[in-house]
DSSP file (Angstrom, degrees, kcal/mol; ACC not computed):
  #  RESIDUE AA STRUCTURE BP1 BP2  ACC     N-H-->O    O-->H-N    N-H-->O    O-->H-N    TCO  KAPPA ALPHA  PHI   PSI    X-CA   Y-CA   Z-CA
    1    1 A M              0   0    0      0, 0.0     2,-0.8     0, 0.0     0, 0.0   0.000 360.0 360.0 360.0 129.0  -17.4   15.4  -23.0
    2    2 A D        -     0   0    0      3,-0.0     2,-0.4     4,-0.0     3,-0.0  -0.838 360.0-159.3-100.0 107.6  -19.8   12.5  -22.5
    3    3 A L    >   -     0   0    0     -2,-0.8     3,-0.9     1,-0.1     4,-0.3  -0.708  14.6-138.6 -88.4 136.3  -17.9    9.5  -21.0
    4    4 A K  G >  S+     0   0    0     -2,-0.4     3,-1.7     1,-0.3     4,-0.3   0.853  98.8  59.2 -66.4 -37.2  -19.7    6.2  -21.5
    5    5 A Y  G >  S+     0   0    0      1,-0.3     3,-1.4     2,-0.2     6,-0.3   0.753  92.1  71.0 -65.8 -20.5  -19.0    4.8  -18.0
    6    6 A E  G <  S+     0   0    0     -3,-0.9    -1,-0.3     1,-0.3    -2,-0.2   0.719  91.3  59.7 -65.9 -19.5  -20.9    7.8  -16.5
    7    7 A K  G <  S+     0   0    0     -3,-1.7     2,-0.3    -4,-0.3    -1,-0.3   0.614  80.8 106.3 -82.6 -12.8  -24.1    6.2  -17.9
    8    8 A L    <>  -     0   0    0     -3,-1.4     4,-2.2    -4,-0.3     5,-0.2  -0.521  67.2-144.5 -71.5 128.5  -23.6    3.1  -15.8
    9    9 A L  H  > S+     0   0    0     -2,-0.3     4,-2.3     1,-0.2     5,-0.2   0.877 100.3  55.1 -58.9 -38.9  -26.1    3.0  -12.9
   10   10 A I  H  > S+     0   0    0      1,-0.2     4,-2.0     2,-0.2    -1,-0.2   0.883 108.4  47.4 -65.5 -38.2  -23.4    1.3  -10.7
   11   11 A W  H  > S+     0   0    0     -6,-0.3     4,-2.5     2,-0.2    -1,-0.2   0.895 110.4  53.0 -68.7 -38.7  -21.0    4.2  -11.4
   12   12 A Q  H  X S+     0   0    0     -4,-2.2     4,-2.2     2,-0.2    -2,-0.2   0.883 108.9  49.5 -62.6 -38.7  -23.7    6.7  -10.7
   13   13 A K  H  X S+     0   0    0     -4,-2.3     4,-2.1     2,-0.2    -1,-0.2   0.909 110.6  49.6 -66.4 -41.8  -24.4    5.0   -7.3
   14   14 A A  H  X S+     0   0    0     -4,-2.0     4,-2.2     1,-0.2    -2,-0.2   0.896 111.2  50.1 -63.4 -39.4  -20.7    5.0   -6.4
   15   15 A K  H  X S+     0   0    0     -4,-2.5     4,-2.8     2,-0.2     5,-0.2   0.908 107.7  53.1 -64.1 -42.5  -20.6    8.7   -7.3
   16   16 A E  H  X S+     0   0    0     -4,-2.2     4,-2.3     1,-0.2    -2,-0.2   0.892 109.2  49.4 -60.7 -40.4  -23.6    9.5   -5.2
   17   17 A I  H  X S+     0   0    0     -4,-2.1     4,-2.3     2,-0.2    -1,-0.2   0.936 111.3  49.2 -63.2 -46.8  -21.9    7.8   -2.2
   18   18 A Y  H  X S+     0   0    0     -4,-2.2     4,-2.4     1,-0.2    -2,-0.2   0.926 112.6  47.1 -59.4 -46.2  -18.7    9.8   -2.7
   19   19 A L  H  X S+     0   0    0     -4,-2.8     4,-2.2     1,-0.2    -1,-0.2   0.880 110.0  53.1 -65.7 -38.0  -20.6   13.1   -3.0
   20   20 A D  H  X S+     0   0    0     -4,-2.3     4,-2.8    -5,-0.2     5,-0.3   0.908 109.8  48.7 -62.1 -41.2  -22.7   12.3    0.2
   21   21 A I  H  X S+     0   0    0     -4,-2.3     4,-2.0     1,-0.2    -2,-0.2   0.928 111.2  50.4 -63.3 -44.3  -19.4   11.6    2.1
   22   22 A Q  H  < S+     0   0    0     -4,-2.4    -2,-0.2     1,-0.2    -1,-0.2   0.886 118.9  37.3 -60.1 -39.5  -18.0   14.9    0.8
   23   23 A K  H  < S+     0   0    0     -4,-2.2    -2,-0.2    -5,-0.1    -1,-0.2   0.829 123.8  36.7 -83.8 -33.4  -21.1   16.8    1.9
   24   24 A K  H  < S+     0   0    0     -4,-2.8    63,-2.3    -5,-0.2     2,-0.4   0.662 100.8  74.1-102.2 -17.9  -22.0   15.1    5.1
   25   25 A I  S  < S-     0   0    0     -4,-2.0    61,-0.2    -5,-0.3    60,-0.0  -0.779  97.6 -93.5 -95.8 142.1  -18.7   14.3    6.7
   26   26 A K        -     0   0    0     -2,-0.4    -1,-0.1    59,-0.3    -2,-0.1  -0.214  30.4-152.5 -53.3 140.3  -16.7   17.1    8.3
   27   27 A T        +     0   0    0     -4,-0.1    -1,-0.1     2,-0.1     3,-0.1   0.330  50.4 125.4-101.8   6.8  -14.2   18.5    5.8
   28   28 A E  S    S-     0   0    0      1,-0.2     2,-0.3     5,-0.0     5,-0.1  -0.290  82.3 -78.4 -62.9 155.7  -11.7   19.7    8.3
   29   29 A K  S    S+     0   0    0      4,-0.1     2,-0.3     3,-0.0    -1,-0.2  -0.379  73.3 147.6 -62.1 115.6   -8.2   18.4    7.6
   30   30 A N     >  -     0   0    0     -2,-0.3     4,-2.3    -3,-0.1     5,-0.2  -0.939  46.5-144.5-154.4 124.0   -8.2   14.9    9.1
   31   31 A D  H  > S+     0   0    0     -2,-0.3     4,-1.9     1,-0.2     5,-0.1   0.858 102.9  54.7 -60.7 -35.9   -6.3   11.8    7.8
   32   32 A F  H  > S+     0   0    0      2,-0.2     4,-1.8     1,-0.2    -1,-0.2   0.926 109.2  46.5 -65.0 -44.6   -9.1    9.5    8.7
   33   33 A I  H  > S+     0   0    0      1,-0.2     4,-2.7     2,-0.2     5,-0.2   0.897 109.5  55.5 -62.8 -40.6  -11.6   11.5    6.6
   34   34 A D  H  X S+     0   0    0     -4,-2.3     4,-2.5     1,-0.2    -1,-0.2   0.882 106.5  50.9 -59.9 -38.0   -9.1   11.6    3.8
   35   35 A K  H  X S+     0   0    0     -4,-1.9     4,-2.4     2,-0.2    -1,-0.2   0.880 109.3  50.0 -68.6 -38.0   -8.9    7.8    3.8
   36   36 A I  H  X S+     0   0    0     -4,-1.8     4,-2.3     2,-0.2     5,-0.2   0.947 113.5  46.0 -63.5 -47.6  -12.7    7.5    3.7
   37   37 A N  H  X S+     0   0    0     -4,-2.7     4,-2.3     1,-0.2    -2,-0.2   0.913 112.9  50.2 -60.9 -43.2  -12.9    9.9    0.7
   38   38 A E  H  X S+     0   0    0     -4,-2.5     4,-2.4    -5,-0.2    -1,-0.2   0.907 110.2  49.8 -62.8 -42.5  -10.0    8.1   -1.0
   39   39 A S  H  X S+     0   0    0     -4,-2.4     4,-1.6     2,-0.2    -1,-0.2   0.911 112.0  47.2 -64.8 -42.8  -11.7    4.7   -0.6
   40   40 A A  H  X S+     0   0    0     -4,-2.3     4,-1.6     1,-0.2    -1,-0.2   0.891 113.0  49.9 -65.3 -38.7  -15.0    6.0   -2.0
   41   41 A L  H  X S+     0   0    0     -4,-2.3     4,-2.3    -5,-0.2    -2,-0.2   0.887 107.9  52.9 -67.0 -39.0  -13.2    7.6   -4.9
   42   42 A K  H  X S+     0   0    0     -4,-2.4     4,-2.5     2,-0.2    -1,-0.2   0.826 103.6  57.8 -67.2 -30.6  -11.3    4.4   -5.6
   43   43 A T  H  X S+     0   0    0     -4,-1.6     4,-1.8     2,-0.2    -1,-0.2   0.947 109.1  45.3 -60.8 -47.4  -14.5    2.5   -5.8
   44   44 A M  H  X S+     0   0    0     -4,-1.6     4,-2.3     1,-0.2    -2,-0.2   0.913 111.7  53.0 -60.2 -43.7  -15.7    4.9   -8.5
   45   45 A D  H  X S+     0   0    0     -4,-2.3     4,-2.9     1,-0.2     5,-0.2   0.911 106.9  51.2 -60.4 -44.5  -12.3    4.6  -10.3
   46   46 A C  H  X S+     0   0    0     -4,-2.5     4,-2.1     1,-0.2    -1,-0.2   0.894 110.7  48.5 -62.0 -40.1  -12.5    0.8  -10.4
   47   47 A I  H  X S+     0   0    0     -4,-1.8     4,-1.3     2,-0.2    -1,-0.2   0.909 112.6  48.1 -67.1 -41.2  -16.0    0.8  -11.9
   48   48 A A  H  X S+     0   0    0     -4,-2.3     4,-0.6     1,-0.2     3,-0.3   0.909 112.6  48.7 -64.6 -41.8  -14.9    3.3  -14.5
   49   49 A E  H >X S+     0   0    0     -4,-2.9     3,-1.1     1,-0.2     4,-0.6   0.865 103.6  61.8 -65.7 -35.4  -11.8    1.3  -15.3
   50   50 A W  H >< S+     0   0    0     -4,-2.1     3,-1.4     1,-0.3    -1,-0.2   0.881  94.8  62.4 -56.7 -38.8  -13.9   -1.9  -15.6
   51   51 A Y  H 3< S+     0   0    0     -4,-1.3    -1,-0.3     1,-0.3    -2,-0.2   0.811 104.2  47.3 -59.2 -30.7  -15.8   -0.3  -18.4
   52   52 A E  H << S+     0   0    0     -3,-1.1    -1,-0.3    -4,-0.6     2,-0.2   0.556  90.3 101.4 -88.7  -8.9  -12.7   -0.1  -20.5
   53   53 A I    <<  -     0   0    0     -3,-1.4    -3,-0.0    -4,-0.6     3,-0.0  -0.558  51.1-166.6 -83.4 141.1  -11.6   -3.7  -19.9
   54   54 A R        +     0   0    0     -2,-0.2     2,-0.3     1,-0.0    -1,-0.1   0.816  61.8  71.3 -96.1 -35.0  -12.3   -6.3  -22.5
   55   55 A Y  S  > S-     0   0    0      1,-0.1     4,-2.1     4,-0.0     3,-0.4  -0.693  71.8-135.9 -97.5 138.3  -11.7   -9.7  -20.9
   56   56 A D  H  > S+     0   0    0     -2,-0.3     4,-2.9     1,-0.2     5,-0.2   0.858 102.4  55.9 -58.7 -41.2  -14.1  -11.1  -18.3
   57   57 A E  H  > S+     0   0    0      1,-0.2     4,-2.0     2,-0.2    -1,-0.2   0.903 111.2  44.8 -60.8 -40.2  -11.4  -12.3  -15.9
   58   58 A Q  H  > S+     0   0    0     -3,-0.4     4,-2.3     2,-0.2    -1,-0.2   0.854 111.3  53.8 -71.0 -35.0  -10.0   -8.8  -15.7
   59   59 A K  H  X S+     0   0    0     -4,-2.1     4,-2.6     2,-0.2    -2,-0.2   0.933 108.9  48.5 -63.2 -45.4  -13.5   -7.4  -15.3
   60   60 A I  H  X S+     0   0    0     -4,-2.9     4,-2.6     1,-0.2     5,-0.2   0.924 111.0  50.9 -60.3 -44.2  -14.2   -9.6  -12.4
   61   61 A K  H  X S+     0   0    0     -4,-2.0     4,-1.7    -5,-0.2    -1,-0.2   0.907 111.0  48.0 -60.1 -42.3  -10.9   -8.7  -10.8
   62   62 A K  H  X S+     0   0    0     -4,-2.3     4,-2.0     2,-0.2    -1,-0.2   0.888 112.3  49.0 -68.2 -39.3  -11.6   -5.0  -11.2
   63   63 A Y  H  X S+     0   0    0     -4,-2.6     4,-2.5     2,-0.2    -2,-0.2   0.888 109.4  51.8 -67.9 -37.7  -15.1   -5.4   -9.7
   64   64 A L  H  X S+     0   0    0     -4,-2.6     4,-2.1     2,-0.2    -1,-0.2   0.851 108.3  52.4 -66.2 -32.2  -13.8   -7.3   -6.8
   65   65 A E  H  X S+     0   0    0     -4,-1.7     4,-2.4    -5,-0.2    -2,-0.2   0.909 109.3  48.9 -66.6 -42.1  -11.3   -4.5   -6.2
   66   66 A A  H  X S+     0   0    0     -4,-2.0     4,-2.6     1,-0.2    -2,-0.2   0.901 110.2  52.2 -61.6 -40.8  -14.2   -2.0   -6.3
   67   67 A L  H  X S+     0   0    0     -4,-2.5     4,-2.5     2,-0.2    -2,-0.2   0.905 108.5  50.8 -61.0 -42.4  -16.0   -4.3   -3.8
   68   68 A W  H  X S+     0   0    0     -4,-2.1     4,-2.2     2,-0.2    -2,-0.2   0.935 112.2  45.6 -62.3 -47.7  -12.9   -4.3   -1.5
   69   69 A Y  H  X S+     0   0    0     -4,-2.4     4,-2.1     1,-0.2    -2,-0.2   0.893 113.2  50.4 -64.3 -39.3  -12.7   -0.4   -1.6
   70   70 A N  H  X S+     0   0    0     -4,-2.6     4,-2.1     2,-0.2    -1,-0.2   0.901 110.4  49.0 -66.7 -39.9  -16.5   -0.1   -1.0
   71   71 A T  H  X S+     0   0    0     -4,-2.5     4,-2.4     2,-0.2    -1,-0.2   0.880 109.4  53.2 -65.2 -37.6  -16.3   -2.5    2.0
   72   72 A R  H  X S+     0   0    0     -4,-2.2     4,-2.4     2,-0.2    -2,-0.2   0.891 106.8  52.6 -62.6 -39.7  -13.4   -0.5    3.3
   73   73 A T  H  X S+     0   0    0     -4,-2.1     4,-2.5     2,-0.2    -2,-0.2   0.923 108.7  50.0 -61.0 -44.9  -15.5    2.6    3.1
   74   74 A I  H  X S+     0   0    0     -4,-2.1     4,-2.2     1,-0.2    -2,-0.2   0.930 110.1  50.9 -58.5 -46.9  -18.3    0.9    5.1
   75   75 A N  H  X S+     0   0    0     -4,-2.4     4,-1.6     1,-0.2    -2,-0.2   0.924 113.0  44.1 -58.4 -47.3  -15.8   -0.1    7.7
   76   76 A M  H  X S+     0   0    0     -4,-2.4     4,-2.3     1,-0.2    -1,-0.2   0.852 111.0  53.8 -71.4 -33.9  -14.4    3.4    8.1
   77   77 A L  H  X S+     0   0    0     -4,-2.5     4,-1.8     2,-0.2    -1,-0.2   0.881 105.6  54.8 -65.1 -36.9  -17.9    5.0    8.1
   78   78 A T  H  X S+     0   0    0     -4,-2.2     4,-1.2     1,-0.2    -2,-0.2   0.909 110.3  45.6 -61.2 -41.9  -18.8    2.7   10.9
   79   79 A L  H  X S+     0   0    0     -4,-1.6     4,-1.8     1,-0.2    -2,-0.2   0.876 106.1  59.9 -67.2 -37.4  -15.8    4.0   12.9
   80   80 A A  H  X>S+     0   0    0     -4,-2.3     5,-1.9     1,-0.2     4,-0.9   0.863 100.1  56.9 -60.5 -35.4  -16.7    7.6   12.0
   81   81 A K  H ><5S+     0   0    0     -4,-1.8     3,-0.7     1,-0.2    -1,-0.2   0.932 109.1  45.3 -58.8 -45.1  -20.1    7.1   13.7
   82   82 A D  H 3<5S+     0   0    0     -4,-1.2    -1,-0.2     1,-0.2    -2,-0.2   0.777 114.8  47.9 -71.0 -25.9  -18.3    6.1   16.9
   83   83 A L  H 3<5S-     0   0    0     -4,-1.8    -1,-0.2    -5,-0.1    -2,-0.2   0.504 104.9-129.6 -91.3  -4.9  -15.8    9.0   16.5
   84   84 A W  T <<5 +     0   0    0     -4,-0.9     2,-1.3    -3,-0.7    -3,-0.2   0.885  49.0 158.4  57.7  43.0  -18.6   11.5   15.8
   85   85 A I      < +     0   0    0     -5,-1.9     2,-0.3    -6,-0.1   -59,-0.3  -0.605  30.8 112.8 -95.8  73.7  -16.9   12.8   12.7
   86   86 A I  S    S-     0   0    0     -2,-1.3     2,-1.0   -61,-0.2   -61,-0.2  -0.915  75.1-105.7-139.1 166.3  -19.9   14.3   11.0
   87   87 A N    >>  -     0   0    0    -63,-2.3     4,-1.6    -2,-0.3     3,-0.6  -0.821  29.8-168.6 -93.0 101.1  -21.3   17.7   10.0
   88   88 A T  H 3> S+     0   0    0     -2,-1.0     4,-2.5     1,-0.2     5,-0.2   0.772  82.5  63.7 -67.2 -25.7  -24.1   18.2   12.6
   89   89 A D  H 3> S+     0   0    0      2,-0.2     4,-2.2     1,-0.2    -1,-0.2   0.916 104.5  46.9 -61.6 -42.1  -25.5   21.1   10.6
   90   90 A I  H <> S+     0   0    0     -3,-0.6     4,-2.1     2,-0.2    -2,-0.2   0.913 110.8  52.6 -64.8 -42.6  -26.3   18.8    7.7
   91   91 A A  H  <>S+     0   0    0     -4,-1.6     5,-2.9     1,-0.2    -2,-0.2   0.924 111.2  46.1 -59.5 -45.5  -27.9   16.3   10.1
   92   92 A E  H ><5S+     0   0    0     -4,-2.5     3,-1.2     3,-0.2    -1,-0.2   0.900 110.5  53.2 -65.1 -40.5  -30.1   18.9   11.6
   93   93 A K  H 3<5S+     0   0    0     -4,-2.2    -1,-0.2     1,-0.3    -2,-0.2   0.874 113.4  43.1 -62.4 -37.2  -31.1   20.3    8.2
   94   94 A N  T 3<5S-     0   0    0     -4,-2.1    -1,-0.3    -5,-0.1    -2,-0.2   0.361 111.7-122.9 -89.0   4.5  -32.1   16.7    7.1
   95   95 A K  T < 5 +     0   0    0     -3,-1.2     2,-0.3     1,-0.2    -3,-0.2   0.893  68.6 131.3  54.0  44.1  -33.9   16.1   10.4
   96   96 A M      < -     0   0    0     -5,-2.9    -1,-0.2    -6,-0.2    -2,-0.1  -0.874  60.5-113.3-121.8 155.4  -31.7   13.1   11.0
   97   97 A T     >  -     0   0    0     -2,-0.3     4,-2.1    -3,-0.1     5,-0.1  -0.394  37.2-105.8 -75.4 165.8  -29.6   12.0   14.0
   98   98 A D  H  > S+     0   0    0      1,-0.2     4,-1.6     2,-0.2     5,-0.2   0.926 124.1  47.0 -58.5 -45.4  -25.9   11.9   13.6
   99   99 A Y  H  > S+     0   0    0      1,-0.2     4,-3.1     2,-0.2    -1,-0.2   0.907 109.3  54.6 -62.6 -41.6  -26.0    8.1   13.4
  100  100 A G  H  > S+     0   0    0      1,-0.2     4,-2.0     2,-0.2    -1,-0.2   0.864 104.0  55.4 -61.5 -36.7  -28.8    8.2   10.9
  101  101 A L  H  X S+     0   0    0     -4,-2.1     4,-1.0     2,-0.2    -1,-0.2   0.945 115.2  36.4 -62.4 -49.4  -26.8   10.4    8.6
  102  102 A I  H  X S+     0   0    0     -4,-1.6     4,-2.6     1,-0.2     3,-0.2   0.868 112.7  59.8 -73.7 -35.7  -23.9    8.1    8.4
  103  103 A N  H  X S+     0   0    0     -4,-3.1     4,-2.6     1,-0.2    -1,-0.2   0.881 100.3  56.4 -58.7 -37.2  -26.1    5.0    8.5
  104  104 A S  H  X S+     0   0    0     -4,-2.0     4,-1.5     1,-0.2    -1,-0.2   0.892 109.6  45.3 -63.4 -37.5  -27.9    6.2    5.3
  105  105 A I  H  X S+     0   0    0     -4,-1.0     4,-2.1    -3,-0.2    -2,-0.2   0.906 110.7  53.7 -69.9 -41.2  -24.5    6.3    3.5
  106  106 A I  H  X S+     0   0    0     -4,-2.6     4,-2.3     1,-0.2    -2,-0.2   0.912 108.0  50.3 -59.3 -42.4  -23.5    2.9    4.9
  107  107 A W  H  X S+     0   0    0     -4,-2.6     4,-2.3     1,-0.2    -1,-0.2   0.851 107.2  54.0 -66.9 -33.3  -26.8    1.4    3.5
  108  108 A Q  H  X S+     0   0    0     -4,-1.5     4,-2.1    -5,-0.2    -1,-0.2   0.911 109.5  48.8 -62.9 -40.7  -26.0    3.0    0.1
  109  109 A C  H  X S+     0   0    0     -4,-2.1     4,-2.3     2,-0.2    -2,-0.2   0.897 109.6  51.4 -65.3 -40.9  -22.6    1.2    0.2
  110  110 A I  H  X S+     0   0    0     -4,-2.3     4,-2.0     2,-0.2    -1,-0.2   0.917 109.6  50.0 -62.9 -43.1  -24.2   -2.1    1.2
  111  111 A D  H  X S+     0   0    0     -4,-2.3     4,-1.9     1,-0.2    -1,-0.2   0.897 109.0  52.5 -61.2 -39.9  -26.6   -1.8   -1.7
  112  112 A L  H  X S+     0   0    0     -4,-2.1     4,-2.4     1,-0.2    -2,-0.2   0.904 106.5  53.1 -62.6 -41.4  -23.7   -1.1   -4.0
  113  113 A N  H  X S+     0   0    0     -4,-2.3     4,-2.6     1,-0.2    -1,-0.2   0.906 106.8  52.8 -59.4 -41.4  -21.9   -4.2   -2.8
  114  114 A K  H  X S+     0   0    0     -4,-2.0     4,-2.2     1,-0.2    -1,-0.2   0.914 109.2  48.7 -60.9 -42.9  -25.1   -6.3   -3.6
  115  115 A I  H  X S+     0   0    0     -4,-1.9     4,-2.3     2,-0.2    -1,-0.2   0.918 110.4  50.9 -64.1 -42.8  -25.0   -4.9   -7.2
  116  116 A I  H  X S+     0   0    0     -4,-2.4     4,-2.5     1,-0.2     5,-0.2   0.930 109.6  50.4 -61.0 -45.2  -21.3   -5.7   -7.6
  117  117 A Y  H  X S+     0   0    0     -4,-2.6     4,-2.5     1,-0.2    -1,-0.2   0.909 109.9  51.2 -58.1 -42.8  -22.0   -9.3   -6.4
  118  118 A Q  H  X S+     0   0    0     -4,-2.2     4,-2.2     2,-0.2    -1,-0.2   0.907 110.7  47.7 -62.3 -42.5  -24.8   -9.6   -8.9
  119  119 A I  H  X S+     0   0    0     -4,-2.3     4,-2.4     2,-0.2    -2,-0.2   0.933 112.3  48.4 -65.9 -45.7  -22.6   -8.4  -11.8
  120  120 A V  H  X S+     0   0    0     -4,-2.5     4,-2.5     1,-0.2    -2,-0.2   0.917 111.7  50.9 -60.6 -42.9  -19.7  -10.7  -10.9
  121  121 A S  H  X S+     0   0    0     -4,-2.5     4,-2.7    -5,-0.2    -1,-0.2   0.901 109.6  50.0 -61.8 -41.2  -22.1  -13.7  -10.6
  122  122 A K  H  X S+     0   0    0     -4,-2.2     4,-2.6     2,-0.2    -1,-0.2   0.907 110.7  49.0 -64.7 -41.5  -23.6  -12.9  -14.0
  123  123 A I  H  X S+     0   0    0     -4,-2.4     4,-2.1     2,-0.2    -2,-0.2   0.929 113.4  47.1 -63.5 -43.8  -20.2  -12.7  -15.6
  124  124 A K  H  X S+     0   0    0     -4,-2.5     4,-2.3     2,-0.2    -2,-0.2   0.919 112.7  48.9 -64.2 -43.4  -19.2  -16.0  -14.0
  125  125 A R  H  X S+     0   0    0     -4,-2.7     4,-2.5     1,-0.2    -1,-0.2   0.908 109.9  51.9 -62.8 -41.3  -22.4  -17.7  -15.0
  126  126 A R  H  X S+     0   0    0     -4,-2.6     4,-2.4     1,-0.2    -1,-0.2   0.911 110.7  48.3 -60.9 -42.0  -22.1  -16.5  -18.6
  127  127 A N  H  X S+     0   0    0     -4,-2.1     4,-2.5     2,-0.2    -1,-0.2   0.882 110.4  51.2 -66.1 -38.4  -18.5  -17.9  -18.7
  128  128 A E  H  X S+     0   0    0     -4,-2.3     4,-2.5     2,-0.2    -2,-0.2   0.911 111.7  47.3 -65.0 -41.8  -19.7  -21.2  -17.3
  129  129 A L  H  X S+     0   0    0     -4,-2.5     4,-2.5     2,-0.2    -2,-0.2   0.902 112.5  49.1 -65.6 -41.4  -22.5  -21.4  -19.9
  130  130 A T  H  X S+     0   0    0     -4,-2.4     4,-1.5     2,-0.2    -2,-0.2   0.920 112.9  47.1 -64.1 -44.1  -20.1  -20.5  -22.7
  131  131 A T  H  X S+     0   0    0     -4,-2.5     4,-1.0     1,-0.2    -2,-0.2   0.912 112.8  49.9 -63.7 -42.6  -17.6  -23.2  -21.5
  132  132 A Y  H >< S+     0   0    0     -4,-2.5     3,-0.5     1,-0.2    -2,-0.2   0.901 110.2  50.0 -62.7 -42.9  -20.3  -25.8  -21.2
  133  133 A N  H 3< S+     0   0    0     -4,-2.5    -1,-0.2     1,-0.2    -2,-0.2   0.791 106.8  55.4 -68.2 -28.2  -21.6  -25.0  -24.7
  134  134 A E  H 3<        0   0    0     -4,-1.5    -1,-0.2     1,-0.2    -2,-0.2   0.747 360.0 360.0 -77.1 -22.7  -18.2  -25.3  -26.2
  135  135 A E    <<        0   0    0     -4,-1.0    -1,-0.2    -3,-0.5    -2,-0.2   0.479 360.0 360.0 -78.5 360.0  -17.6  -28.8  -24.8
């Protein structure tokens, strides 16, 4: 089954972040890791739900929710660096330091936030232009 939101570049980026977290962060049972995974997954969910929303105000709200979850992911990944909760085998295989491994995911999240800001700004500008033209 081909879902339309899967074609969105922004959803694909969110998915890539989620998969990187799944692969590169230790998977042993840990509530903190579960929260990071949940936050990254909710970012993907918000973007997928956005695709089905019809009204701009609701779309903006859903994207801002995705932004919130993604920022939460960044925050927890930053803490994970300090707690050394990573899979060192993956780091060695990729010839990266432990910090570098998590930093690469954090930068992906920051890039995703930039894209979300751009989309929200475009929707707002479009609404401002539409409102201006109607007056």
